[in-house]
C-alpha positions in Angstrom: -0.6 -8.7 -10.0 -1.5 -9.2 -6.3 0.2 -5.9 -5.4 -1.7 -4.0 -8.0 -5.0 -5.4 -6.7 -3.9 -4.6 -3.1 -3.1 -1.0 -3.9 -5.9 -0.4 -6.4 -7.9 1.9 -4.1 -4.8 4.1 -3.7 -4.2 4.1 -7.4 -7.8 5.1 -8.1 -7.5 8.0 -5.6 -4.2 9.1 -7.1 -5.3 9.2 -10.7 -8.7 10.9 -10.3 -8.6 14.7 -10.7 -7.7 16.3 -7.4 -10.4 19.0 -7.9 -12.9 16.3 -7.2 -11.2 14.8 -4.2 -14.4 13.9 -2.4 -15.4 11.7 -5.4 -11.9 10.3 -5.7 -12.1 9.3 -1.9 -15.5 7.8 -2.4 -14.4 5.8 -5.5 -11.3 4.6 -3.6 -13.6 3.5 -0.7 -15.9 1.6 -3.0 -13.0 -0.1 -4.6 -11.5 -1.0 -1.2 -14.8 -2.5 0.0 -15.3 -4.4 -3.3 -11.8 -5.9 -3.1 -12.4 -7.0 0.5 -15.8 -8.5 -0.4 -14.3 -10.3 -3.4 -11.4 -11.7 -1.4 -13.6 -12.8 1.5 -15.8 -14.7 -1.0 -12.6 -16.3 -2.3 -11.7 -17.4 1.3 -8.7 -15.1 1.5 -7.4 -14.9 5.1 -7.2 -11.6 7.0 -3.4 -11.7 6.8 -3.7 -11.1 3.0 -6.2 -8.2 3.5 -4.3 -6.0 5.9 -3.7 -3.2 3.4 -7.3 -3.5 2.0 -8.9 -3.2 5.4 -6.7 -0.3 6.3 -7.5 1.3 3.0 -11.2 1.0 3.6 -10.9 2.6 7.0 -8.7 5.5 5.6 -10.9 6.2 2.7 -14.1 6.1 4.8 -12.6 8.8 7.0 -11.3 10.8 4.1 -14.7 10.6 2.3 -16.5 11.9 5.3 -14.0 14.8 5.7 -14.0 15.6 2.0 -17.8 15.7 1.7 -18.2 17.6 5.0 -15.7 20.3 3.9 -14.6 20.1 0.3 -12.2 23.1 1.0 -10.6 21.5 4.0 -6.9 21.8 4.4 -6.8 18.0 4.5 -7.1 18.1 0.7 -3.6 19.5 0.1 -2.1 17.0 2.5 -4.2 14.0 1.4 -1.4 12.4 -0.7 1.0 12.7 2.2 -1.7 11.3 4.6 -2.3 8.4 2.2 1.4 7.4 2.2 1.7 8.0 5.9 -1.3 5.8 6.5 0.2 3.0 4.4 3.5 3.4 6.3 1.6 3.0 9.6 -0.4 0.0 8.4 2.8 -1.7 7.0 4.8 -0.8 10.1 2.1 -2.1 12.5 2.0 -5.3 10.5 5.8 -5.7 11.1 5.5 -4.8 14.8 2.8 -7.5 15.4 4.9 -10.1 13.5 2.5 -10.3 10.5 4.2 -8.5 7.6 1.5 -7.5 5.2 3.5 -9.0 2.3 3.3 -12.5 3.9 -0.4 -12.8 3.1 0.1 -11.6 -0.5 3.1 -14.0 -1.0 1.1 -16.9 0.3 -1.3 -16.5 -2.6 1.4 -17.7 -5.0 3.6 -19.9 -2.7 3.1 -23.5 -1.8 1.7 -24.1 1.7 4.7 -26.1 2.8 6.9 -23.0 2.5 4.7 -20.7 4.5 6.2 -21.3 7.9 9.9 -21.7 6.9 12.2 -19.0 8.3 13.6 -17.9 5.0 10.1 -17.3 3.6 9.1 -15.3 6.7 12.4 -13.4 6.8 12.1 -12.5 3.1 8.7 -11.0 3.8 9.9 -9.1 6.8 12.6 -7.5 4.6 10.2 -6.7 1.8 7.6 -5.3 4.2 10.3 -3.2 5.8 11.3 -1.7 2.4 7.6 -0.9 1.6 7.2 0.7 5.1 10.3 2.8 4.6 9.2 3.8 1.0 5.8 4.8 2.3 7.2 6.8 5.2 9.7 8.6 2.9 7.1 9.3 0.4 4.8 10.8 3.1 7.5 13.1 4.3 8.4 14.3 0.7 4.7 14.8 -0.2 4.2 16.8 3.0 7.1 19.0 2.1 5.8 19.4 -1.5 2.3 20.2 -0.1 3.8 22.7 2.4 5.5 24.4 -0.5 2.2 24.9 -2.2 2.6 22.2 -4.9 0.4 19.5 -3.5 -1.4 18.8 -6.8 1.6 19.2 -9.1 3.5 16.9 -11.5 6.2 16.7 -8.8 3.7 15.4 -6.3 2.4 12.8 -8.8 6.0 11.7 -9.6 6.8 11.3 -5.9 3.6 9.2 -5.5 4.5 7.0 -8.4 8.0 6.5 -7.2 6.7 5.6 -3.7 5.0 2.6 -5.3 7.3 1.7 -8.1 10.6 1.6 -6.1 9.4 -0.9 -3.5 7.6 -2.9 -6.2 10.8 -3.2 -8.3 12.7 -4.1 -5.1 10.1 -6.8 -4.3 10.4 -8.4 -7.7 14.2 -8.3 -7.7 14.6 -9.4 -4.1 12.3 -12.4 -4.5 14.2 -13.4 -7.7 17.5 -13.1 -5.8 16.2 -15.2 -2.8 14.8 -17.8 -5.2 18.1 -18.0 -7.2 20.1 -18.3 -3.9 17.8 -21.1 -2.7 18.2 -22.8 -6.1 22.0 -22.7 -5.8 21.9 -24.0 -2.2 19.7 -26.9 -3.3 22.3 -28.2 -5.8 
């Protein structure tokens, strides 16, 4: 559930009609800001809000561009830019040693596990997979947009796969790590 909440602004932007992209960008911005406000009120640390803050910045910029020039060429590449932005956010979180999944995982993991090397390593791996998925999705979406199919079913399927594949990996990898840890504890 945490991942769905984290990526809700991107989902909102993706599902609203592309012909109204300025309103979709604004709606995504509002959702991002609301999520941040809700999480701050719940005393969620910044490490669990890396994607949300990056989302708010991205959608603020996109909203300005979209309203300033609704016919901007940015529109056709907005999906690729979205995935590219997520790749950069996730990649930077890895580079600074604060994988974005760490904050999300801490929401459902006992505090005594947070600083253990296996927990941190698991989140480094998961964040790396998300980063790679976002980067690959951005490249494919840019190619699809360049071919003139930016707002096609193909583009939508690529976007969906760009979230579903790493989400499935995350669930399965966490289950694998937990099973392996359970076997080692016996």
